[in-house]
SEKOL-967124 format. One record per residue: x, y, z of N, C-alpha, C, O in turn. Coordinates in pm, whole numbers, plus 32768, in hexadecimal, padded with zeros to 4 digits. Atoms other than C-alpha are relative to their C-alpha. Example, Ala and Ser with C-alpha at 12.3 -4.5 7.8 and 13.67 -1.06 7.14 Angstrom:
<pts>
80597F89800084CE7E3E830C805A8078800080C2807680427FAE7F897FFA85577F9682CA7FB3806D80497FE680DC805A
</pts>
This chain:
<pts>
7FCC7FB18054CE3F284BE492806780698026804580C6806E7F957F9D7FD8CF87290CE4B47FF880677FAC804680657F4D7FF27F968062CF312A4EE40B8071805C7FE0807E809C7F777F847FA88023D07A2B03E43B805A7FAF7FA380A97FE87F597F9C805C805AD12A29CCE3897FBC80067F847FFF800E7F1D804B7FFE809CD02229D0E26D801980777FD7804680747F657FDF7F858030D0502B42E2488097800E7FB480B680407F487F5F7FFA801DD1CB2B20E23580097FAE7F7580427FDD7F137FEB805B8064D1AD29FAE1487FC4803F7F787FF780347F0880377FB0807CD0BF2ACEE065804B806A7FB6804980827F3D7FCF7F86802ED1862BF5E05B80A47FB97FB580E47FF77F617F6E8036803DD2D82B1ADFF87FAF7FDA7F507FD980067EE6803580158075D1EB2A92DEE37FEB807C7F908020807F7F21801D7F9A804AD16B2BCCDE58805F80617FDA805380987F6D7F8B7F9E801ED2A22CACDE65804A7FD27F7E80597F597F6A7FA180298047D3792CB4DD40808C7FDE803880C5802E80837F9480297FB4D4A42BFCDDA3808380577FF780BD806B80627F947FB78012D5C32CCCDD237FF6807A80377FD280D67FEE80017F767FCAD5D62DECDE1D808080467FDE80E880097FF77F767FB28006D6E72EE7DDC680458000808F7FF4801680E97FB980017F76D7E62ED4DF03805D805C7FF780B880577FA57F977F838005D89B3014DF5280767FDB806A80667F8B80C57F8A80237F9BD9EB3006E00D7FBB805E807F7F6580B6807E802D7FB27F70D9C33079E182804F80648017805E8086808D7FB87F787FD7DAA031AEE1557F91807D80027F2480597FD580437F938002D9F23309E1788015803A7F7E807E80277F40800A7FCB808ED99233C6E039803A807B8014800580CA80637FB87F9B7FECDA9834CCE0137FEE80787FB77FF680EB7FE180367F828064DA36359ADEF07FA3806580377F4880418083804E7F947FBED99E36FDDF437F6B7FE37FB47EFF7FF17FED8082800A8052D89636B2DE2D800E7F767FA980727F497F71800E80978041D8283566DD997F777FDA7FD97F0E80078007809E801F801ED71134C8DCFB7FDD7F82806480247F25808B801D806B7F9FD6393404DDDC7FE27F6B7FD37FAE7F1380177FF4807B8034D65632EBDCEF80577FA0801F804C7F2F7FEF7FAE803C7FCAD7783279DDAD7FBB7FAE80787FF97F4B80A0802D802E7F99D6A23214DEBF7FB27F6D7FE57F937F4D7F72805E806B800ED5DB30C2DF057F8580307FE37F4180468047808C7FDF7FEAD4A0312BDE937F817F9C7FDD7F7E7F547F7980768032800DD358309BDEB17F6E804380017F428098804F807C7FB3802AD20D30EDDE1E7F727FA9803B7F5B7F34801B8057803E7FD2D0E2309CDED07F877FFF7FC67F4980697FBE8066801E8088CFD13011DDE27F837FA080267FA57F3A80638069807E8008CE6F2F40DDEA800A7FD97F8D8030801C7F2D7FE780338075CE672E53DD017F6180247FB27F4F7FF37F43807D7FE38045CCF32ED8DCA1800180967FD97F9A80CC7FB380037F728020CD703044DC65808A80057F8D80EE80477FAA7F787FF5804ACE783006DB297FFE80837FC2806580A27F867FE87F88804ECE27315CDA9E806E8054804A80B9809C80087FAD7FC07FB7CEF531E6DBCA807C7FCD800280D680207FF77F8380438030D01130F4DBA88031803B7F7C80AB80467F737FE07FCB807DD019318DDA40802280748003807D809F7FBC7FA47F787FDFD04D32DBDAC280938001802380EB803F7FE87F6980247FE3D182326BDB6980587FDD7F9680BC80207F7E7FB680168079D1FD31B5DA36803A805B7FBD80B380617FA97FEB7F868082D1ED32E1D94680578062804A80B48093800A7F997F877FB5D29833DFDA5E80867FAC7FFA80E87FE17FC57F6C80447FE1D3BC32DDDAA280357FBA7F9080AC7F9C7F967FDA803F8098D3E1323DD9458051808B7FC180B880827F7F7FDD7F8D8046D41C33A9D8DD80938034803980EB806C7FF77F897FDB7FA3D52933E2D9F4806C7F95800280E17FB3801E7FA38066800FD5CC3290D9C8800A7FD38091807D7FBB80B57FF4802F7F81D5733221DB427FC67F7780097F5A7F517FDA8039808C7FD5D55330CBDBB67FC68008807D7FEE805480D580457FF67F7FD4613082DCC17FC77F5D80027FE87F0B7FAC803C80747FD9D3912F4FDD5C7F868009801B7F6A805D8071809780047FE4D22D2F18DD647FE27FA6809B7FF27F2F80B4803780407F95D1A82EEADEC07F6B7FDF80187F248037804980A980148001D03C2E46DEBC7FE68022807D80217FFA80E180347FD17F73CF8F2EE9DFC07FA67FB080287F887F4F7FE2804C80417FB6CEA62E72E0B67F66801B7FD97F328074801C80717FDE8025CD512E76E0127F857FF680667F3D7F9380598071801C7F91CC512E8DE1297F757FEA7FBA7F207F9C7FE4808C80088045CB2F2EB9E0347FDA7F807FC67F687F5C7FA8800780798055CB842D70DF95800D7F6F80807FD67F00807C800E80607F9CCBD42CB1E0D47F967FFD80757F827F9D80C0806980007F9CCAC22D26E1AF8023803C80A08095804280CE80097FDE7F7DCA772DA6E30B80487FA6805180A57FD980907FC9806C7FA5CAE22C63E3C680847FFC801180C4800B80797F6D802A8006CC2F2C15E333805D808E802F80C98094806A7FBA7F887FECCC7B2D85E3448013801880908085803880B37FE97FFC7F62CC502D99E4C580317FAB803D80657FCB80A87FAC805B7FCCCCD82C71E511809A80257FEF80ED801380497F797FD88020CE192CF6E4608027807980628094807B809B7FF27F9A7FB7CDEA2E40E51E80377FD3808F808F801080CB7FF8800F7F78CDEF2DA0E65C808D7FC0804180A77FAE80B87F9280257FF0CF4A2D18E621806C8092803080DF808880597FB97F9A7FFDCFBE2E79E6427FC88066806E801380BC809D80417FA07FA0CEB72F32E73B7FB67FB3805E7F967F42803B804A802F7FABCE002EE0E8637F7C805B800D7F228022804A807D7FB08020CCE82FF0E82E7FAB7FFA7F957FD47FD77F26804880098096CBCE3002E743803A80887FA0807B80EA7FC37FDC7FAB806BCBF830B9E5FA7FC1809A800D7F4780A4801B802E7F937FF5CBD53227E60D7FE780367F82803F802A7F2D801D7FCC8075CB1D32DAE4F67F8E806C800E7F348060806280567F817FE1CA5D3424E4D37F7B7FE47F9D7F1780297FAD80658034806AC976337FE3B37FB57F7680217FF17F1C805D8050806F7FEFC8623279E3BF7FF67FB27F567FB97F4C7F398026803C8079C879323BE24F80737F8A7FD980E37FAC7FB37FCD808A7FF5C8FC30C2E23E8072800B7F7C80E27FE37F9A7F968009804AC9C930F0E0F880858061802780F8803C80127F9B7F917FDECA96322BE17380527FB6806780CC7FAA80577FE5804B7F78CAC53162E2CE806C7F937FC180E37F9A7FE17FB480778039CB513024E206808080437FAB80E980087FC37FB77FBB8063CC233106E10380728026807A80E47FFA806C7F9E7FD97FA0CCD831A0E24E803A7F91803A80B47F9B804B7FCF80797FC1CD0B304CE2EB80627FC07FB980C57F8F7FF07FC7803C806ACD8E2FCBE1B3809A80537FD9810A80247FC57F827FA98022CE7C30EFE16980707FF5808380E77FDA80737FBA80107F84CEF030EEE2F180577F817FF780D17F8F80017FB7809C800FCF602F5FE2C7805580137F8A80C67FE67F9B7FB17FFE807ACFF32FA5E16F808A8048802080F580297FED7F847FBD7FF6D0EB3083E1E580527FCF808F80CB7FE1809D7FB8803E7F94D13B2FDDE33A80517F907FC980CA7F857FE17FBF80698036D1722E93E2688079800F7FA780D57FBD7F9F7FA27FDB8038D23C2F57E18580947FFC804680F97FCE80117F8C7FC27FC2D33B2FC9E28880347F79805D809E7F76809A7FD580637FBBD3302E6DE325804D7FB07F9E80AA7F697FC67FBE8053805AD39B2DD1E1E2809180327FE080EB7FE57FBF7F857FAB800DD4B52ED5E1C180747FC4808080ED7FAB807B7F9680307F97D5332E62E31280267F66800480907F3C80327FE0807F8031D50A2CF2E2A7806A7FD97F8C80A07F6C7F7B7F938017805BD5F12D2AE18E80788064801880C780767FBC7FB57FBA7FBBD6C62E19E26B803880497F9280A080287F597FE97F9C8061D6C32F3AE17B8034807E80318012809E80A27FF77F6C7FE0D74B3099E18C7FCD80557F9C7FAD80247F3080367FA58067D6D631C7E0D77F8D7FDE7FB47F957FC77F3C807580348048D576316CE08D7FBD80927FEA7FD680F9802980407F9B8034D4993251DFDB7F747FD67FF37F647F8C7F92808C803E800CD3123201E0087F9D80677FB77F9680DB7FDE803F7F85805AD22A32B8DF057F6C7F9F7FF27F5B7F267FE380A2802B8021D0A23292DEE17FE5801D7F678014807A7F267FFD8004808CD037324ADD927FBC80787FBF7FCD80837F45803C7F8A8036CF743389DD53803D80857FFD800380F07FE97F9A7F807FF3D0A33477DD75801480247F6F80067FDD7F0C7FD17FD9808BD1113560DC6580828057801D808080B080727F7C7FB87FE1D28A35DFDC558014806E7FBF7FCB80757F5D7FD97F7B803DD3143739DBE780857FC87FC780A17FD57F4F7F798028801DD47A3696DBF180217F9D80517FE57F8980BB7FBA80747F99D54A3571DC7B80738040804580AE7FEA80857F9D7FD47FD4D6523649DCF67FEE8031808C7F888073809D801A7FE37F64D66A3687DE7A80A88015803581137FEC80077F7B7FD87FD9D778370FDF4180197F96806D7FC17F47808E7FC880737FA1D8453632E0447FBC802A809A7FC9809080DD803680077F91D77D35DAE16680378030808280AB800B808E7FB47FFE7F80D7D13657E2D780107FAC80137FC57F547FE97FBC807C7FCCD8B03566E3807FA17FD980627F867F6280718042803A7F88D7CD3576E4AF7F757FE87FD27F267FF9802E806680008029D6A3353BE3E77FB17F6480197FE87EFE7FF1801880A37FF4D5CD33F9E4487F8F7FF47F917F727F877F63807580028066D4A63467E349800A80817FA8802680F37FCC7FD77F76804BD4BD3543E2297F7A7FE47F8C7F6A7F7F7F48807A7FDB805BD36D35C0E15E803280437F87806A80B17F877FE27FAF807FD39D35F2DFDA7F7A807C7FEE7F7E80EA7FB7808D7FA38001D22C3693E0007FBA7FF180747FF37FCC80DB804E80037F9ED10B369DE0D17FB0808F80327FE280FE801D803F7F847FBDD021379AE1768031802D8073804A7FDF80CE7FD47FE67F7FD0953875E2757F998058803D7F5580AA7FFF80727FA97FA8CFB9390DE37B801C8048806B8071801480B27FCB7FAC7F96CFDE3A15E4778092804B7FA8810180417FDE7FAD7FD2804FD0B63AD2E351803C807C805980B18096803F7FCE7F8D7FC4D0EF3C06E43D80757FE5805D80BE804080847FA2803D7FAAD1D03B40E50D80837FED7FA880E67FBA7FDF7F8E8042803DD2CB3B10E3F4803D80A07FC67FF481007FAE7FB27FA08055D3D23C0EE3587FF87FF07F7B80537FAA7F4E801780238083D3563C0BE1F3808B80427F9C80B1801F7F2C7F8D7FCC805BD48B3CF0E192806B7FC5800E80C87FFC7FD47F7780417FEAD59F3BFFE1FE80267FCC7F797FCB7FAB7F2D7FDA80278067D67F3B97E0E480497F73800D808F7F3F7FB67FE2809E7FDCD6C83A39E1907FB07FA87FA37F387FB97F8D802E8063804CD695391BE0B17F847FB380447F1B7FA38005804D803A7FB6D5DC3867E1B67FB3804980787FFA809380BB80427FB17F76D4E038F7E2D780037F82806C7FEA7F0E804D802680707F96D4E13836E4357F91801C801B7F68808F802680997FF17FDBD38237DCE488800D8030808F80487FE780DE80107FBE7F68D35938A8E5D07F8F8064800D7F8580C77FC580697FA88003D22A3944E63C7F977FFD7FA37F3480427FB980817FF58055D14838FFE51980137F467FC880667EF37FED8018808D8018D0ED37AEE47D7FEB7FE97F637FAC803C7F21800380408082D10E36DEE3217FB27F8E7FFB7FCB7F278038805E8067802CCFFD3618E2A380257FC87F75806E80087F297FEC8053807FD006351AE17C80A27FBC8004810F7FF6800A7F8E80608010D0FF3401E16C80377FF67F4A80737F987F167FFA800980B8D1183454DFC980897FC97FEE80907F617FAD7F858030801CD283341EDFC88054801F8075805E808F80A67FB27FF67F6AD36433D8E0FF80727FA87FD1806C7F427F8D7F7380417FF5D4D33383E11480227FEE809B8009804280F17FE080207F79D55A32C5E24E809C7FC17FF880B27F4D7FD57F7880228042D6D232B3E22480657F95802780C37F6D7FE37FAA808B7FD1D7693198E2F17FAB7F9A80337F397FB48059804E80847FD6D6F23043E3507FDC801380AB7F747FEA80DE802C7FEC7F69D71130B1E4DB7F83806880117F3C8062807580657F8D7FFCD61C31E1E4937F777FB67FC47F067FD37FEA80998033801FD514310BE3DF7FE27F9680687F6D7F75807C8038805C7F86D51C3010E5007FCE8061805A7F66803C809180277F927FB4D4EB3154E5C87F74801B7FFD7F1E800B805380887FE88024D3D131C3E4FF7F8B7F987FFC7F177FAF801B806E80827FE2D3213062E4ED7FDE7FED808C7F6A7FCB80A3801E80297F73D32B3035E6627FAB8077803B7F628061809C804A7F8F7FC4D295319EE69D7F6A7FEB7FC37F057FFF800680997FF2801CD165316EE5BE7FBC7F827FEC7F497F727FC3804080747FF0D1453013E5E37FD07FB880997F997F4D80B3800480387F6ED1423004E7627F7D800480267F2E804C7FE980A780037FC2CFEE2FB3E83A8005806A8047806B80A9806280187FC17F7DCF4E307AE92D7FBF80907FD67F7E80D48026801D7F7C8018CF0731B3E86A7F757FF07F8C7F757F967F38807A8007806ECDAD31E8E791803E7FFD7F70808D80577F567FDC8009807ECDF3317CE61E7FC9806C7FA37F5380867FBC80227FB28054CDC93275E51380267FFA7F6E80547F8D7F4C7FBE8013806BCE2732BEE3B1808B8008800B80B3802E80797F8280267FE8CF923283E373803780A58007808D80C0805A7FB47F5E7FFFCFEA3421E3347FD8802080938026806780D280277FD87F64CF343441E49C804C7FC280468073800B80A17FA180567FC2D016332AE5268071804D7FFC80AA806E80647F5F7FDA8011D15133C1E49B7FF5809B803C805980C6807480137F767FBBD0D1352FE51480177FE8808D8077802180C3800980097F6ED08A34B8E68080717F8F803C80787F8080B67FA780637FD7D19533A9E6A08091800F7FDB80E97FE080237F868004802AD2BB33FCE5D6802280B67FEE809080DC80177FE97F75800FD2AC358BE588801880288090807F806880A77FEB7FD37F78D28D35C6E6FD80677FEB80708078802080DE7F9780437FA6D3A734FCE77A80847FFB7FA880E87FE97FED7F98800B804ED4A934F7E653802380717FAD7FDB80D37F9A7FEF7F7C806DD55035D6E5627FDA7FE37F7A801B7F9E7F2C80328011807CD48135E6E4498008808B7FB2800780F77FED7FE17F8C803FD4B336D7E31B7F9580067F8C7F4E7FA57F73804E7FF38096D3F33742E1DE804480687FAA806280D77FD77FD37FB9807BD47937D1E0A17FCC8084800D7F52808B801D80167F7D800ED4733949E09C7FB780397F9B7F6180917FA1804A7FEF8089D414394CDF407FCA7F6C7FDB801C7F287F9D804980767FF7D328380EDF3B7FF07FCF7F5E7FAB80127F1180058038807CD357372FDDF47F857FAE7FCC7F7C7F857F588061804C8017D22A3682DDFD7F778004803A7F6A802C80AE809C7FE67FABD09E367CDE487F9A7F8A7FB57FA27F557F468061805D8042CF7B3599DE267FB480367F9A7F9580AD7F9D80577FC18058CEAE35B0DCF57F687FD5801E7F497F627FFF807D800E7FBCCD4435BFDD8B7F9580177FA57F237FEE7FB9805A7FD58054CCAA364BDC6A7FF87F707F907F937F4E7F52800880868072CD0E34F9DB857FD07F9F80467F7B7F5880107FFF807F7FBFCD0433FDDC8D7F86801C80777F76808580B580707FE87F6CCBD633C6DDA180517FBF807C80987F5A80767FB4803E7F8FCC593391DEF77FB07F8D80397F357F9780318049806D7FC8CBF9323CDFA67FFE803380957FCC7FE080E07FE77FE47F79CC3532EEE0F87F9E809780307F6680A1809D80457F5D7FE7CB8D3466E1027FBB80327F9D7FCE801F7F2480707FAB8063CA803534E076804580857FD7801280C47F7A7FBD7F848011CB61365EE06E804880317F8D80B57FF87F917FB07FC28060CBF43707DF4F806D802E801F80DA800B7FF37F877FD97FC1CCBF37C0E00A7FEA8043808C7F8C8091809D802C7FD37F8BCCE6380AE1818016808A800E806480CA7FC87FE57F5C7FE3CCC9396DE217807C801B805280B77FC780957F747FB87FB8CDEE3A44E2A380737FA07FDE80AD7F6280377F8C80428035CEF53995E1C5805B80457FBB802F80B07F907FA77FBB8071D0283A04E0F280337F7B7FA2807B7F8D7F40
</pts>
């Protein structure tokens, strides 16, 4: 069984074929709608209510997007998920909980993001925006991303807020001496940078964690990453139950 080939074949069949292709030019406007990006919404087929959440928001904003069917570890089970993880990691999966469902949810979430990055590389895309399906947006307008940004967060939990100058008027804050968790909505602006992020999070040799932990430990610590000063989105944890965590809201965040 060639698992890697089978997975890629599955992705080709599951994804909607007509992916909007952007020009390979940088985005010049100082303020623009994130609707101009190649948008992927990660969703599980057993969670149609979450997809409806995105549909309602984006229909109002007239934003086009593509569904990326996530890797549903709860459906596929332990064995297949662990086989798939061995394509990316040498070490056993790290988890702070013994709850099987939460562990499976975390594995599935991590693999879904990694596979979405891989698909963008296969399609040679620039300017991708990956969105999780439980997010709620305040607006679709964002300022131009800094030219040196490898990764840009439209929202997320900031930890170690004392290390941030909250009075800054800059549109984007460089992630430095603090951490940003949650990959609720992230932009990677070029094909080369997508490849770089993929190689960092999918490389072997380090203990695998949830996708936001991988981004914190492997991308934020080595690359230029930014978060919006005025975040435009957040997860709706009151409306949607999490598959990966028990926590409603982590401590020490803004």
